[in-house]
C-alpha positions as MATLAB code, in Angstrom:
seq = 'MNYGIVTSATYKLADQTNGGYALNGDFLFPASENTTIFNILSKFAGNQPNALSLTSSIQYSTDYNSVR';
ca = [
      59.472   79.100   11.431;
      56.925   79.396    8.609;
      54.023   81.688    7.967;
      51.485   82.128    5.239;
      48.967   84.610    3.936;
      45.481   83.395    3.073;
      44.388   84.938   -0.222;
      41.082   83.086   -0.582;
      38.897   80.632    1.289;
      35.862   78.484    0.516;
      33.305   77.642    3.184;
      30.541   75.060    3.196;
      27.609   76.176    5.344;
      25.153   73.817    6.992;
      21.540   74.519    7.906;
      21.009   75.742   11.443;
      19.582   73.255   13.886;
      16.922   74.201   16.421;
      15.966   77.322   14.449;
      19.360   78.837   15.184;
      18.875   78.859   18.964;
      21.702   77.705   21.200;
      21.897   76.823   24.874;
      25.080   77.185   26.855;
      25.822   75.989   30.371;
      28.954   77.015   32.263;
      30.167   74.992   35.195;
      33.136   75.890   37.390;
      35.168   73.267   39.202;
      38.301   73.550   41.342;
      41.558   72.363   39.780;
      41.615   69.435   42.197;
      38.655   67.971   40.255;
      40.242   68.188   36.773;
      40.880   64.457   36.476;
      37.303   63.617   37.437;
      35.815   66.201   35.060;
      37.961   65.115   32.100;
      37.060   61.457   32.759;
      33.349   62.341   32.702;
      33.721   64.379   29.494;
      35.645   61.571   27.791;
      32.725   59.181   28.423;
      30.402   61.543   26.533;
      32.791   62.242   23.640;
      31.484   60.531   20.523;
      28.373   59.224   22.280;
      26.318   62.413   22.509;
      23.577   63.344   20.014;
      24.767   65.159   16.862;
      23.088   68.380   18.028;
      25.130   68.439   21.259;
      28.725   69.549   21.447;
      30.956   69.497   24.489;
      33.848   71.848   25.097;
      36.084   72.443   28.064;
      38.692   74.977   29.054;
      41.100   75.621   31.863;
      41.326   79.201   33.076;
      43.067   80.990   35.907;
      40.712   82.668   38.353;
      41.891   85.610   40.453;
      38.764   85.162   42.587;
      39.923   81.698   43.628;
      43.651   82.365   43.178;
      43.871   79.101   41.304;
      43.306   77.399   37.977;
      39.651   76.677   37.276;
];
């Protein structure tokens, strides 16, 4: 096991797009649809406009008593 301590960092900042505004859309799907959703996302990956990013996550939902 290794660990390290960062003593300095250099960042390169880029200009904000769209005046700094962002739009977020959250969609919930049952775990039974994971394969379909990941297949759809993979078709967009690398083909979307530069200003659009796609992210996904898997979370457990107590409301549905399942992974969402």
